[in-house]
C-alpha positions in Angstrom: 19.2 37.9 -44.7 19.1 40.0 -41.6 16.1 39.6 -39.4 13.7 38.5 -42.2 14.1 34.8 -41.6 14.2 31.9 -44.0 11.3 29.6 -44.8 12.2 26.0 -45.6 9.2 23.8 -46.7 8.9 20.5 -44.9 6.4 19.0 -47.4 7.1 18.5 -51.1 4.4 19.2 -53.7 5.2 15.7 -55.0 3.9 14.3 -51.7 0.6 16.1 -52.2 0.5 14.9 -55.8 1.2 11.3 -54.8 -1.6 11.4 -52.2 -4.1 12.8 -54.7 -2.9 10.4 -57.5 -3.4 7.4 -55.2 -6.9 8.7 -54.3 -7.6 9.0 -58.1 -6.6 5.3 -58.5 -2.9 5.4 -59.6 -1.2 2.2 -58.4 1.6 2.6 -55.9 4.0 0.8 -58.3 3.2 3.5 -60.9 3.7 6.5 -58.7 7.5 6.5 -59.1 7.1 6.7 -62.9 4.5 9.5 -62.6 6.5 11.4 -59.9 10.2 10.4 -60.1 11.2 12.6 -57.2 9.3 10.4 -54.8 12.2 8.0 -54.4 14.2 10.8 -52.7 11.5 11.6 -50.1 11.2 9.7 -46.7 7.4 9.6 -46.9 6.0 9.4 -50.4 2.3 9.9 -49.6 0.8 12.0 -46.8 -2.3 10.0 -46.2 -4.7 12.9 -45.7 -7.3 11.4 -48.1 -9.3 8.2 -47.3 -9.7 5.6 -50.0 
């Protein structure tokens, strides 16, 4: 790619969605059903929203 560089995201959109879903009241046990890719991520929720 020459000198243009390559951007690799470090945070998944599923992590943002899991954090928001938990804030909206989705149980932690149901998050894997709503967002199946969460099982492949090291940290499923980001914790930027307080309960």
